[in-house]
C-alpha positions as CSV (number, residue, x, y, z in Angstrom):
1,M,-38.5,28.6,16.9
2,V,-38.5,27.3,20.5
3,I,-35.9,29.7,21.8
4,V,-37.4,32.9,20.4
5,N,-41.0,31.8,21.4
6,W,-40.2,30.2,24.7
7,G,-43.4,29.7,26.8
8,N,-45.7,30.2,23.8
9,P,-47.4,26.9,23.0
10,A,-49.2,28.4,19.9
11,T,-45.7,28.3,18.2
12,L,-45.9,24.5,18.1
13,Q,-49.1,24.7,16.0
14,S,-47.2,26.2,13.0
15,P,-43.8,24.5,12.7
16,P,-41.2,25.9,10.4
17,W,-41.2,25.0,6.7
18,T,-38.1,22.8,7.2
19,S,-40.1,20.2,9.1
20,Y,-42.4,19.3,6.2
21,P,-39.8,17.8,3.9
22,V,-38.6,15.4,6.6
23,P,-41.0,12.6,5.7
24,I,-40.4,13.2,2.0
25,L,-36.6,13.1,2.2
26,S,-36.6,10.2,4.7
27,G,-38.8,8.1,2.4
28,V,-36.7,8.9,-0.7
29,V,-33.4,8.2,1.1
30,A,-34.8,5.0,2.5
31,G,-36.2,3.9,-0.8
32,L,-32.8,4.6,-2.6
33,V,-30.8,2.7,0.1
34,Q,-33.3,-0.3,-0.1
35,I,-33.0,-0.3,-3.9
36,F,-29.2,-0.3,-3.6
37,C,-29.5,-3.3,-1.2
38,A,-31.8,-5.1,-3.6
39,W,-29.3,-4.6,-6.4
40,R,-26.6,-6.1,-4.1
41,I,-28.9,-9.1,-3.6
42,S,-29.3,-9.6,-7.3
43,L,-25.5,-9.4,-7.7
44,L,-24.7,-12.0,-5.0
45,S,-27.0,-14.6,-6.5
46,K,-27.9,-15.0,-10.1
47,T,-30.8,-17.3,-9.3
48,V,-34.4,-16.5,-10.3
49,V,-35.5,-16.6,-6.7
50,A,-32.9,-14.0,-5.6
51,R,-33.8,-11.8,-8.6
52,C,-37.5,-12.0,-7.7
53,I,-36.7,-11.1,-4.1
54,A,-34.6,-8.1,-5.3
55,V,-37.4,-7.0,-7.6
56,F,-40.0,-7.4,-4.8
57,V,-37.8,-5.3,-2.4
58,A,-37.3,-2.6,-5.1
59,L,-41.1,-2.4,-5.7
60,V,-41.9,-2.2,-2.0
61,A,-39.1,0.4,-1.6
62,V,-40.7,2.5,-4.4
63,M,-44.1,2.1,-2.8
64,Q,-42.9,3.2,0.6
65,G,-41.1,6.1,-0.9
66,V,-44.2,7.3,-2.7
67,A,-46.2,6.8,0.6
68,A,-43.6,9.0,2.4
69,I,-44.0,11.7,-0.2
70,V,-47.8,11.6,0.1
71,T,-47.4,11.7,3.9
72,G,-45.2,14.9,3.7
73,I,-47.7,16.6,1.3
74,Q,-50.7,15.6,3.5
75,W,-48.9,16.9,6.6
76,R,-48.2,20.2,4.9
77,V,-51.8,20.6,3.6
78,L,-53.6,19.5,6.7
79,G,-51.2,21.1,9.2
80,V,-50.0,20.0,12.5
81,A,-53.3,20.3,14.3
82,R,-54.9,17.6,12.0
83,A,-51.7,15.6,11.3
84,S,-52.9,12.7,13.6
85,Q,-55.8,12.2,11.1
86,I,-53.3,11.0,8.5
87,K,-53.2,7.2,9.0
88,S,-53.0,5.2,5.8
89,S,-50.0,6.8,4.0
90,P,-47.7,6.8,7.0
91,T,-48.7,3.2,7.8
92,I,-47.9,2.1,4.3
93,W,-44.6,4.0,4.4
94,L,-43.4,2.6,7.7
95,A,-44.7,-1.0,7.1
96,G,-43.0,-0.9,3.7
97,S,-39.7,0.0,5.4
98,V,-40.1,-2.8,7.9
99,I,-40.8,-5.3,5.1
100,C,-37.8,-4.2,3.0
101,D,-35.4,-4.1,5.9
102,V,-36.3,-7.6,7.2
103,I,-36.1,-9.1,3.7
104,I,-32.8,-7.4,3.0
105,A,-31.2,-8.6,6.2
106,L,-32.4,-12.1,5.9
107,A,-31.6,-12.5,2.2
108,M,-28.1,-11.0,2.5
109,S,-27.3,-13.1,5.5
110,Y,-28.5,-16.2,3.8
111,L,-26.7,-15.6,0.5
112,L,-23.4,-14.8,2.3
113,Y,-23.8,-17.8,4.6
114,K,-24.5,-20.0,1.6
115,A,-21.4,-18.7,-0.1
116,K,-19.2,-20.2,2.7
117,T,-17.8,-23.6,1.9
118,P,-15.6,-25.9,4.0
119,D,-12.8,-25.9,1.4
120,M,-12.5,-22.1,1.4
121,F,-9.2,-20.5,2.4
122,S,-9.3,-19.2,6.0
123,R,-8.8,-15.6,4.9
124,T,-11.8,-15.8,2.5
125,N,-13.8,-17.5,5.2
126,N,-12.9,-14.7,7.6
127,L,-13.9,-12.1,5.0
128,V,-17.3,-13.8,4.5
129,D,-17.8,-14.0,8.3
130,R,-17.0,-10.2,8.6
131,L,-19.5,-9.5,5.8
132,I,-22.2,-11.6,7.5
133,R,-21.6,-9.8,10.8
134,Q,-21.8,-6.4,9.1
135,V,-25.0,-7.3,7.2
136,V,-26.7,-8.6,10.3
137,Q,-25.6,-5.6,12.4
138,S,-26.7,-3.0,9.9
139,G,-29.7,-4.8,8.6
140,A,-30.9,-5.7,12.1
141,I,-30.5,-2.1,13.3
142,T,-32.6,-0.6,10.5
143,A,-35.2,-3.4,10.8
144,V,-35.5,-3.0,14.5
145,M,-35.7,0.8,14.4
146,A,-38.2,0.7,11.5
147,T,-40.3,-1.7,13.5
148,V,-40.1,0.5,16.6
149,E,-41.1,3.5,14.6
150,L,-44.1,1.6,13.1
151,V,-45.3,0.4,16.5
152,L,-44.9,3.9,18.0
153,F,-46.9,5.4,15.2
154,L,-49.7,2.8,15.4
155,V,-49.9,3.1,19.2
156,A,-49.7,6.9,19.4
157,P,-50.0,8.6,16.0
158,E,-50.3,12.1,17.6
159,N,-46.8,11.8,19.0
160,Y,-44.8,11.7,15.8
161,L,-41.3,10.2,16.4
162,H,-39.2,9.7,13.4
163,I,-35.9,7.8,13.4
164,T,-33.8,7.6,10.2
165,L,-30.7,5.5,9.9
166,Y,-30.6,4.6,6.2
167,S,-28.1,7.2,5.1
168,N,-25.8,6.2,8.1
169,V,-26.1,2.5,7.3
170,L,-25.3,3.1,3.6
171,L,-22.3,5.2,4.4
172,A,-21.1,2.6,7.0
173,N,-21.5,-0.2,4.4
174,L,-19.6,1.8,1.7
175,N,-16.9,2.9,4.1
176,S,-16.4,-0.7,5.3
177,R,-15.2,-1.7,1.8
178,R,-11.9,0.1,2.6
179,S,-11.3,-2.3,5.5
180,H,-12.0,-5.3,3.3
181,T,-9.6,-4.4,0.5
182,G,-6.4,-5.6,2.1
183,V,-7.8,-9.1,2.7
184,Y,-7.0,-10.3,-0.8
185,E,-3.6,-8.8,-1.0
186,T,-0.8,-11.3,-0.6
187,N,2.4,-11.0,1.3
188,P,5.3,-11.1,-1.1
189,S,7.4,-13.1,1.3
190,T,4.9,-16.0,1.3
191,T,4.3,-16.4,-2.4
192,L,6.0,-19.1,-4.5
193,G,8.0,-16.6,-6.5
194,S,9.8,-15.1,-3.5
195,N,13.4,-15.8,-2.6
196,N,12.4,-18.0,0.4
197,V,11.6,-20.9,-1.9
């Protein structure tokens, strides 16, 4: 688009069709990742409060996903020239992402910190510490970036800047499970059934 029509500003008034699904796919991916994290919150704690938090996060994730779909459709129907007129659906979408990300980061950190006890084995304590660090890092990154995106949209809605990290964070969380699997394995030479006893 830009290479073929270099120096022709009118080209920017009609972006390619591949730019319209960006908000739709971003909202759907963000909603799915946030629902996955809500499910993890409900697994970590069986309390009513944790389940209510998980349900709230899931509902807000669905709401922001629907708002993202509406944003993509409005952007396609109104076109780029009038895209800055779209205010409510992108604000709901981006604010919903911020709310979900902050609640997920805080709830996961609290639940993991609460799971630590002084009488835990050091290897288990180290695993919980690593999980807390990972949750804070990934949750803080998405929360900060979603907040930056919301602020940029509210300050300058005509300069649409979209930052999506949800799929990367989900893949990082799923891939990190591989590094945690060896923590529970025991060394055969240190068990009571070995020849050293």
